[in-house]
MARZAVO-811936 format. One record per residue (C-alpha): residue number from 0; residue in three letters; x, y, z. Coordinates in steps of 0.25 Angstrom, whole numbers. Last residue first. Example, Ala and Ser with C-alpha at 12.3 -4.5 7.8 and 13.67 -1.06 7.14 Angstrom:
<rs>
<r nr="1" rest="SER" x="55" y="-4" z="29"/>
<r nr="0" rest="ALA" x="49" y="-18" z="31"/>
</rs>
This chain:
<rs>
<r nr="323" rest="GLU" x="58" y="-31" z="57"/>
<r nr="322" rest="ILE" x="58" y="-32" z="43"/>
<r nr="321" rest="SER" x="58" y="-44" z="33"/>
<r nr="320" rest="LEU" x="61" y="-48" z="20"/>
<r nr="319" rest="ASN" x="64" y="-63" z="16"/>
<r nr="318" rest="ALA" x="61" y="-60" z="1"/>
<r nr="317" rest="ALA" x="53" y="-72" z="0"/>
<r nr="316" rest="HIS" x="45" y="-68" z="15"/>
<r nr="315" rest="VAL" x="43" y="-55" z="9"/>
<r nr="314" rest="VAL" x="38" y="-59" z="-4"/>
<r nr="313" rest="LYS" x="29" y="-69" z="2"/>
<r nr="312" rest="GLY" x="24" y="-59" z="12"/>
<r nr="311" rest="TRP" x="20" y="-50" z="0"/>
<r nr="310" rest="LYS" x="11" y="-59" z="-7"/>
<r nr="309" rest="ASP" x="3" y="-63" z="8"/>
<r nr="308" rest="THR" x="3" y="-48" z="12"/>
<r nr="307" rest="GLU" x="-4" y="-44" z="-2"/>
<r nr="306" rest="SER" x="-13" y="-55" z="-2"/>
<r nr="305" rest="THR" x="-19" y="-51" z="11"/>
<r nr="304" rest="LEU" x="-18" y="-36" z="8"/>
<r nr="303" rest="VAL" x="-25" y="-39" z="-5"/>
<r nr="302" rest="LYS" x="-36" y="-48" z="3"/>
<r nr="301" rest="GLY" x="-39" y="-35" z="11"/>
<r nr="300" rest="PHE" x="-43" y="-27" z="-1"/>
<r nr="299" rest="GLU" x="-52" y="-38" z="-6"/>
<r nr="298" rest="GLU" x="-59" y="-37" z="8"/>
<r nr="297" rest="ALA" x="-59" y="-22" z="8"/>
<r nr="296" rest="SER" x="-67" y="-22" z="-5"/>
<r nr="295" rest="GLY" x="-62" y="-19" z="-19"/>
<r nr="294" rest="ALA" x="-55" y="-9" z="-28"/>
<r nr="293" rest="MET" x="-41" y="-11" z="-28"/>
<r nr="292" rest="PRO" x="-37" y="-1" z="-40"/>
<r nr="291" rest="ILE" x="-25" y="-3" z="-49"/>
<r nr="290" rest="GLY" x="-15" y="8" z="-46"/>
<r nr="289" rest="GLY" x="-4" y="15" z="-55"/>
<r nr="288" rest="TYR" x="-5" y="27" z="-48"/>
<r nr="287" rest="GLU" x="-13" y="33" z="-59"/>
<r nr="286" rest="LYS" x="-21" y="21" z="-58"/>
<r nr="285" rest="VAL" x="-25" y="25" z="-43"/>
<r nr="284" rest="LYS" x="-26" y="41" z="-47"/>
<r nr="283" rest="LYS" x="-36" y="36" z="-59"/>
<r nr="282" rest="LEU" x="-44" y="27" z="-51"/>
<r nr="281" rest="ILE" x="-45" y="38" z="-40"/>
<r nr="280" rest="ALA" x="-49" y="48" z="-50"/>
<r nr="279" rest="PRO" x="-60" y="39" z="-57"/>
<r nr="278" rest="ASP" x="-66" y="35" z="-44"/>
<r nr="277" rest="LYS" x="-69" y="19" z="-45"/>
<r nr="276" rest="LEU" x="-58" y="17" z="-34"/>
<r nr="275" rest="ALA" x="-62" y="27" z="-24"/>
<r nr="274" rest="ASP" x="-75" y="20" z="-23"/>
<r nr="273" rest="ASN" x="-67" y="7" z="-19"/>
<r nr="272" rest="VAL" x="-61" y="17" z="-9"/>
<r nr="271" rest="LEU" x="-74" y="22" z="-5"/>
<r nr="270" rest="LYS" x="-79" y="8" z="-3"/>
<r nr="269" rest="ASN" x="-67" y="2" z="5"/>
<r nr="268" rest="ILE" x="-68" y="15" z="14"/>
<r nr="267" rest="ARG" x="-82" y="12" z="18"/>
<r nr="266" rest="ALA" x="-80" y="-3" z="20"/>
<r nr="265" rest="VAL" x="-69" y="-1" z="29"/>
<r nr="264" rest="ILE" x="-78" y="9" z="36"/>
<r nr="263" rest="GLU" x="-89" y="0" z="37"/>
<r nr="262" rest="PRO" x="-79" y="-12" z="41"/>
<r nr="261" rest="PRO" x="-75" y="-3" z="54"/>
<r nr="260" rest="THR" x="-60" y="-2" z="56"/>
<r nr="259" rest="GLY" x="-56" y="-14" z="65"/>
<r nr="258" rest="LYS" x="-42" y="-17" z="59"/>
<r nr="257" rest="PRO" x="-36" y="-5" z="54"/>
<r nr="256" rest="ALA" x="-39" y="1" z="41"/>
<r nr="255" rest="ILE" x="-34" y="-3" z="27"/>
<r nr="254" rest="LEU" x="-33" y="5" z="15"/>
<r nr="253" rest="GLY" x="-27" y="2" z="0"/>
<r nr="252" rest="PHE" x="-15" y="0" z="-8"/>
<r nr="251" rest="PHE" x="-8" y="-10" z="-16"/>
<r nr="250" rest="ALA" x="5" y="-12" z="-23"/>
<r nr="249" rest="SER" x="11" y="-23" z="-32"/>
<r nr="248" rest="ALA" x="20" y="-33" z="-35"/>
<r nr="247" rest="GLU" x="24" y="-44" z="-46"/>
<r nr="246" rest="TYR" x="36" y="-51" z="-50"/>
<r nr="245" rest="GLY" x="33" y="-64" z="-56"/>
<r nr="244" rest="PRO" x="44" y="-63" z="-68"/>
<r nr="243" rest="VAL" x="54" y="-53" z="-65"/>
<r nr="242" rest="THR" x="55" y="-45" z="-78"/>
<r nr="241" rest="ALA" x="40" y="-43" z="-83"/>
<r nr="240" rest="GLY" x="38" y="-46" z="-68"/>
<r nr="239" rest="VAL" x="43" y="-31" z="-65"/>
<r nr="238" rest="THR" x="31" y="-26" z="-74"/>
<r nr="237" rest="PRO" x="35" y="-17" z="-86"/>
<r nr="236" rest="VAL" x="33" y="-2" z="-88"/>
<r nr="235" rest="GLY" x="27" y="2" z="-101"/>
<r nr="234" rest="PRO" x="15" y="9" z="-97"/>
<r nr="233" rest="LEU" x="17" y="13" z="-82"/>
<r nr="232" rest="ASP" x="2" y="16" z="-77"/>
<r nr="231" rest="PRO" x="-2" y="3" z="-85"/>
<r nr="230" rest="SER" x="6" y="-5" z="-75"/>
<r nr="229" rest="PRO" x="12" y="-17" z="-81"/>
<r nr="228" rest="THR" x="7" y="-31" z="-75"/>
<r nr="227" rest="ALA" x="12" y="-41" z="-65"/>
<r nr="226" rest="THR" x="14" y="-29" z="-55"/>
<r nr="225" rest="THR" x="28" y="-23" z="-51"/>
<r nr="224" rest="VAL" x="30" y="-12" z="-60"/>
<r nr="223" rest="ALA" x="42" y="-11" z="-69"/>
<r nr="222" rest="LEU" x="55" y="-2" z="-72"/>
<r nr="221" rest="ALA" x="49" y="12" z="-69"/>
<r nr="220" rest="ARG" x="59" y="23" z="-70"/>
<r nr="219" rest="LEU" x="57" y="36" z="-61"/>
<r nr="218" rest="LYS" x="58" y="50" z="-64"/>
<r nr="217" rest="GLY" x="52" y="48" z="-77"/>
<r nr="216" rest="ALA" x="39" y="56" z="-74"/>
<r nr="215" rest="LYS" x="30" y="44" z="-76"/>
<r nr="214" rest="ILE" x="39" y="36" z="-66"/>
<r nr="213" rest="HIS" x="39" y="47" z="-55"/>
<r nr="212" rest="SER" x="23" y="48" z="-56"/>
<r nr="211" rest="ILE" x="21" y="32" z="-55"/>
<r nr="210" rest="SER" x="31" y="31" z="-43"/>
<r nr="209" rest="SER" x="20" y="34" z="-32"/>
<r nr="208" rest="PRO" x="9" y="27" z="-38"/>
<r nr="207" rest="LEU" x="17" y="14" z="-42"/>
<r nr="206" rest="ASN" x="21" y="8" z="-31"/>
<r nr="205" rest="ASP" x="37" y="8" z="-30"/>
<r nr="204" rest="PHE" x="46" y="-2" z="-34"/>
<r nr="203" rest="MET" x="59" y="6" z="-32"/>
<r nr="202" rest="VAL" x="73" y="7" z="-38"/>
<r nr="201" rest="GLN" x="85" y="16" z="-37"/>
<r nr="200" rest="VAL" x="86" y="23" z="-25"/>
<r nr="199" rest="ARG" x="93" y="36" z="-22"/>
<r nr="198" rest="ASN" x="89" y="38" z="-37"/>
<r nr="197" rest="ALA" x="82" y="51" z="-34"/>
<r nr="196" rest="LEU" x="69" y="47" z="-39"/>
<r nr="195" rest="LEU" x="71" y="33" z="-30"/>
<r nr="194" rest="ASP" x="73" y="42" z="-18"/>
<r nr="193" rest="LEU" x="62" y="50" z="-19"/>
<r nr="192" rest="LEU" x="54" y="38" z="-22"/>
<r nr="191" rest="ALA" x="57" y="30" z="-10"/>
<r nr="190" rest="PRO" x="52" y="43" z="-2"/>
<r nr="189" rest="ALA" x="39" y="42" z="-9"/>
<r nr="188" rest="SER" x="38" y="26" z="-8"/>
<r nr="187" rest="GLY" x="37" y="26" z="6"/>
<r nr="186" rest="LYS" x="45" y="26" z="18"/>
<r nr="185" rest="PHE" x="58" y="22" z="11"/>
<r nr="184" rest="PRO" x="65" y="8" z="9"/>
<r nr="183" rest="VAL" x="78" y="7" z="2"/>
<r nr="182" rest="HIS" x="80" y="-8" z="-4"/>
<r nr="181" rest="GLN" x="94" y="-11" z="-10"/>
<r nr="180" rest="MET" x="93" y="-18" z="-22"/>
<r nr="179" rest="LYS" x="98" y="-33" z="-25"/>
<r nr="178" rest="VAL" x="91" y="-40" z="-38"/>
<r nr="177" rest="GLY" x="88" y="-54" z="-38"/>
<r nr="176" rest="THR" x="77" y="-53" z="-47"/>
<r nr="175" rest="MET" x="65" y="-59" z="-39"/>
<r nr="174" rest="ASN" x="70" y="-56" z="-25"/>
<r nr="173" rest="MET" x="74" y="-41" z="-29"/>
<r nr="172" rest="PHE" x="60" y="-39" z="-36"/>
<r nr="171" rest="LEU" x="52" y="-44" z="-25"/>
<r nr="170" rest="MET" x="60" y="-34" z="-15"/>
<r nr="169" rest="GLY" x="57" y="-22" z="-24"/>
<r nr="168" rest="SER" x="42" y="-26" z="-24"/>
<r nr="167" rest="LEU" x="44" y="-28" z="-9"/>
<r nr="166" rest="HIS" x="49" y="-15" z="-7"/>
<r nr="165" rest="ILE" x="39" y="-7" z="-15"/>
<r nr="164" rest="SER" x="28" y="-17" z="-9"/>
<r nr="163" rest="THR" x="33" y="-10" z="4"/>
<r nr="162" rest="GLY" x="39" y="-19" z="14"/>
<r nr="161" rest="ASN" x="51" y="-10" z="18"/>
<r nr="160" rest="GLY" x="48" y="5" z="13"/>
<r nr="159" rest="SER" x="43" y="12" z="0"/>
<r nr="158" rest="SER" x="54" y="5" z="-6"/>
<r nr="157" rest="ALA" x="68" y="10" z="-14"/>
<r nr="156" rest="MET" x="76" y="0" z="-20"/>
<r nr="155" rest="ASN" x="91" y="4" z="-19"/>
<r nr="154" rest="ILE" x="101" y="-3" z="-32"/>
<r nr="153" rest="LYS" x="114" y="-6" z="-28"/>
<r nr="152" rest="GLY" x="112" y="-18" z="-20"/>
<r nr="151" rest="PRO" x="117" y="-26" z="-33"/>
<r nr="150" rest="ASN" x="120" y="-18" z="-44"/>
<r nr="149" rest="ALA" x="121" y="-26" z="-57"/>
<r nr="148" rest="LYS" x="109" y="-33" z="-52"/>
<r nr="147" rest="ALA" x="102" y="-21" z="-51"/>
<r nr="146" rest="TYR" x="106" y="-17" z="-64"/>
<r nr="145" rest="ALA" x="101" y="-30" z="-71"/>
<r nr="144" rest="ILE" x="87" y="-29" z="-62"/>
<r nr="143" rest="PHE" x="86" y="-16" z="-66"/>
<r nr="142" rest="GLU" x="87" y="-20" z="-81"/>
<r nr="141" rest="ALA" x="77" y="-31" z="-80"/>
<r nr="140" rest="VAL" x="67" y="-22" z="-73"/>
<r nr="139" rest="THR" x="69" y="-11" z="-85"/>
<r nr="138" rest="LYS" x="75" y="2" z="-86"/>
<r nr="137" rest="ALA" x="87" y="0" z="-78"/>
<r nr="136" rest="PRO" x="96" y="11" z="-77"/>
<r nr="135" rest="VAL" x="94" y="17" z="-64"/>
<r nr="134" rest="GLU" x="94" y="32" z="-66"/>
<r nr="133" rest="PRO" x="79" y="33" z="-69"/>
<r nr="132" rest="ASN" x="77" y="29" z="-54"/>
<r nr="131" rest="VAL" x="69" y="15" z="-54"/>
<r nr="130" rest="GLU" x="55" y="9" z="-54"/>
<r nr="129" rest="MET" x="48" y="-4" z="-51"/>
<r nr="128" rest="VAL" x="34" y="0" z="-50"/>
<r nr="127" rest="ASN" x="24" y="-6" z="-40"/>
<r nr="126" rest="PRO" x="11" y="-9" z="-45"/>
<r nr="125" rest="VAL" x="-2" y="-3" z="-39"/>
<r nr="124" rest="ARG" x="-14" y="-10" z="-32"/>
<r nr="123" rest="ALA" x="-25" y="1" z="-27"/>
<r nr="122" rest="PHE" x="-34" y="6" z="-17"/>
<r nr="121" rest="GLY" x="-39" y="-6" z="-8"/>
<r nr="120" rest="ALA" x="-50" y="-5" z="3"/>
<r nr="119" rest="VAL" x="-51" y="-7" z="18"/>
<r nr="118" rest="PRO" x="-43" y="-19" z="22"/>
<r nr="117" rest="VAL" x="-43" y="-20" z="38"/>
<r nr="116" rest="THR" x="-31" y="-20" z="46"/>
<r nr="115" rest="ASP" x="-24" y="-28" z="58"/>
<r nr="114" rest="ARG" x="-23" y="-41" z="52"/>
<r nr="113" rest="LEU" x="-18" y="-37" z="39"/>
<r nr="112" rest="PHE" x="-8" y="-29" z="44"/>
<r nr="111" rest="ASN" x="-3" y="-35" z="55"/>
<r nr="110" rest="PHE" x="2" y="-25" z="65"/>
<r nr="109" rest="ASN" x="15" y="-22" z="74"/>
<r nr="108" rest="LEU" x="23" y="-27" z="63"/>
<r nr="107" rest="HIS" x="35" y="-35" z="66"/>
<r nr="106" rest="LYS" x="42" y="-44" z="56"/>
<r nr="105" rest="TYR" x="39" y="-33" z="45"/>
<r nr="104" rest="LEU" x="39" y="-40" z="30"/>
<r nr="103" rest="SER" x="27" y="-49" z="31"/>
<r nr="102" rest="ALA" x="15" y="-39" z="35"/>
<r nr="101" rest="ASN" x="24" y="-29" z="29"/>
<r nr="100" rest="ILE" x="21" y="-33" z="15"/>
<r nr="99" rest="THR" x="6" y="-32" z="16"/>
<r nr="98" rest="ASN" x="7" y="-18" z="22"/>
<r nr="97" rest="ALA" x="18" y="-14" z="13"/>
<r nr="96" rest="PRO" x="8" y="-17" z="1"/>
<r nr="95" rest="ASN" x="0" y="-5" z="4"/>
<r nr="94" rest="ALA" x="-12" y="-1" z="13"/>
<r nr="93" rest="LEU" x="-16" y="14" z="17"/>
<r nr="92" rest="LEU" x="-19" y="13" z="30"/>
<r nr="91" rest="PHE" x="-32" y="18" z="36"/>
<r nr="90" rest="THR" x="-36" y="25" z="48"/>
<r nr="89" rest="TYR" x="-50" y="32" z="51"/>
<r nr="88" rest="GLY" x="-57" y="20" z="50"/>
<r nr="87" rest="ASP" x="-61" y="17" z="64"/>
<r nr="86" rest="PRO" x="-49" y="6" z="67"/>
<r nr="85" rest="ALA" x="-41" y="14" z="75"/>
<r nr="84" rest="ALA" x="-27" y="15" z="70"/>
<r nr="83" rest="LYS" x="-18" y="4" z="74"/>
<r nr="82" rest="ILE" x="-18" y="-1" z="60"/>
<r nr="81" rest="ALA" x="-16" y="12" z="53"/>
<r nr="80" rest="GLN" x="-3" y="15" z="62"/>
<r nr="79" rest="GLU" x="2" y="1" z="60"/>
<r nr="78" rest="THR" x="1" y="3" z="44"/>
<r nr="77" rest="GLY" x="8" y="17" z="45"/>
<r nr="76" rest="ILE" x="20" y="13" z="52"/>
<r nr="75" rest="ASN" x="20" y="-1" z="43"/>
<r nr="74" rest="ASN" x="22" y="6" z="30"/>
<r nr="73" rest="GLY" x="37" y="1" z="28"/>
<r nr="72" rest="ALA" x="41" y="5" z="42"/>
<r nr="71" rest="GLY" x="36" y="20" z="39"/>
<r nr="70" rest="PRO" x="27" y="30" z="34"/>
<r nr="69" rest="ARG" x="14" y="35" z="40"/>
<r nr="68" rest="ASN" x="8" y="44" z="30"/>
<r nr="67" rest="ASP" x="-8" y="48" z="35"/>
<r nr="66" rest="ILE" x="-16" y="52" z="24"/>
<r nr="65" rest="VAL" x="-29" y="58" z="29"/>
<r nr="64" rest="PHE" x="-42" y="54" z="23"/>
<r nr="63" rest="ASN" x="-49" y="68" z="26"/>
<r nr="62" rest="VAL" x="-64" y="66" z="27"/>
<r nr="61" rest="GLY" x="-77" y="68" z="18"/>
<r nr="60" rest="LEU" x="-79" y="51" z="16"/>
<r nr="59" rest="LYS" x="-77" y="53" z="0"/>
<r nr="58" rest="GLU" x="-67" y="64" z="0"/>
<r nr="57" rest="GLY" x="-58" y="57" z="11"/>
<r nr="56" rest="LEU" x="-59" y="44" z="4"/>
<r nr="55" rest="TYR" x="-54" y="49" z="-10"/>
<r nr="54" rest="ALA" x="-43" y="57" z="-3"/>
<r nr="53" rest="GLY" x="-38" y="44" z="3"/>
<r nr="52" rest="PHE" x="-39" y="36" z="-9"/>
<r nr="51" rest="LEU" x="-29" y="45" z="-16"/>
<r nr="50" rest="ARG" x="-21" y="49" z="-3"/>
<r nr="49" rest="ALA" x="-19" y="34" z="1"/>
<r nr="48" rest="PHE" x="-16" y="29" z="-13"/>
<r nr="47" rest="ILE" x="-4" y="39" z="-14"/>
<r nr="46" rest="ASP" x="1" y="37" z="0"/>
<r nr="45" rest="THR" x="2" y="21" z="-3"/>
<r nr="44" rest="SER" x="9" y="25" z="-17"/>
<r nr="43" rest="GLY" x="20" y="35" z="-9"/>
<r nr="42" rest="GLY" x="19" y="50" z="-9"/>
<r nr="41" rest="ALA" x="15" y="51" z="7"/>
<r nr="40" rest="PRO" x="24" y="43" z="16"/>
<r nr="39" rest="TYR" x="21" y="29" z="19"/>
<r nr="38" rest="GLY" x="12" y="20" z="28"/>
<r nr="37" rest="VAL" x="0" y="27" z="22"/>
<r nr="36" rest="ILE" x="-12" y="29" z="34"/>
<r nr="35" rest="ILE" x="-24" y="34" z="29"/>
<r nr="34" rest="HIS" x="-30" y="42" z="38"/>
<r nr="33" rest="VAL" x="-46" y="46" z="40"/>
<r nr="32" rest="PRO" x="-50" y="61" z="44"/>
<r nr="31" rest="ARG" x="-62" y="61" z="52"/>
<r nr="30" rest="THR" x="-79" y="58" z="52"/>
<r nr="29" rest="PRO" x="-78" y="45" z="44"/>
<r nr="28" rest="TYR" x="-85" y="38" z="46"/>
<r nr="27" rest="ASP" x="-99" y="41" z="49"/>
<r nr="26" rest="ALA" x="-105" y="29" z="43"/>
<r nr="25" rest="ALA" x="-94" y="21" z="48"/>
<r nr="24" rest="ARG" x="-97" y="25" z="62"/>
<r nr="23" rest="ALA" x="-112" y="22" z="61"/>
<r nr="22" rest="VAL" x="-108" y="8" z="55"/>
<r nr="21" rest="SER" x="-99" y="5" z="67"/>
<r nr="20" rest="LEU" x="-111" y="11" z="77"/>
<r nr="19" rest="LEU" x="-120" y="1" z="70"/>
<r nr="18" rest="PRO" x="-111" y="-10" z="73"/>
<r nr="17" rest="SER" x="-110" y="-7" z="87"/>
<r nr="16" rest="LEU" x="-124" y="-5" z="90"/>
<r nr="15" rest="CYS" x="-127" y="-20" z="91"/>
<r nr="14" rest="LEU" x="-115" y="-23" z="100"/>
<r nr="13" rest="LEU" x="-119" y="-11" z="108"/>
<r nr="12" rest="ALA" x="-133" y="-16" z="109"/>
<r nr="11" rest="LEU" x="-127" y="-30" z="114"/>
<r nr="10" rest="VAL" x="-119" y="-23" z="124"/>
<r nr="9" rest="LEU" x="-131" y="-15" z="129"/>
<r nr="8" rest="ARG" x="-139" y="-28" z="129"/>
<r nr="7" rest="VAL" x="-129" y="-35" z="138"/>
<r nr="6" rest="PHE" x="-128" y="-24" z="147"/>
<r nr="5" rest="GLY" x="-143" y="-25" z="149"/>
<r nr="4" rest="SER" x="-142" y="-40" z="151"/>
<r nr="3" rest="LYS" x="-131" y="-37" z="161"/>
<r nr="2" rest="LEU" x="-138" y="-27" z="169"/>
<r nr="1" rest="ARG" x="-152" y="-34" z="168"/>
<r nr="0" rest="MET" x="-145" y="-47" z="174"/>
</rs>
């Protein structure tokens, strides 16, 4: 009996000590480099935001935040790697619309995004921009629709991969206008933009951050933004909805972690991201990329992830899209 009671006391002591150890680990965190996995090549919008906020977090925490580009399978390769990582605060995923789209688009995933992750912090929302190579004769959305209908199936529409917001924004456009285009998926915005600049593909509904410099340089022509209101970063560029009533789409970016990541670490990173969104230098960059800051709690970012999953699920089912 003494042995049993002693064992019980030991177990109870360890249980009482466990939260204290967790707090201690969080207080010491981080002691080594932290990885932010990006499911796309360098140069796209997801990568741009990862590097911007990763540099800030690294400076404040005194360790390197390594941007780990793992492109492929419409963002799923990087997502699965992040989800299967140890939930110790040393691996995060740069979440983006593809994560909420793929939940319904892919029939067989080795993970459930909402179930297997914890939200950490939102960075920003950005519009997508409907843009064409300057050799395309259309200068407005209406002219593009007329041009596309006169050339059915001959226009190549680039995207950063199956299931991305860029892909689904284009599919939504086709569904609402009756336009027929050939979808050409790439492993990220950066390689898609190279082909768009070379006129090997003719149109793209890109996230604004990765395209804005090409638009301002006159290398691409912006026809419209996909949000319900115009973007102040593209003065004079209308919304798609002004020509196609009811059309609206936007992209979001933020951090998530594997399920089981200590809440103390989640809270610490969330606070630092919110601090970043008050920093004039970071705010300036976010706005230069056409972004609207998403300051808020981890729980609020979680609600965004849930609502986006529901929204894009309806688009996927309405368009009868699926990927094995």
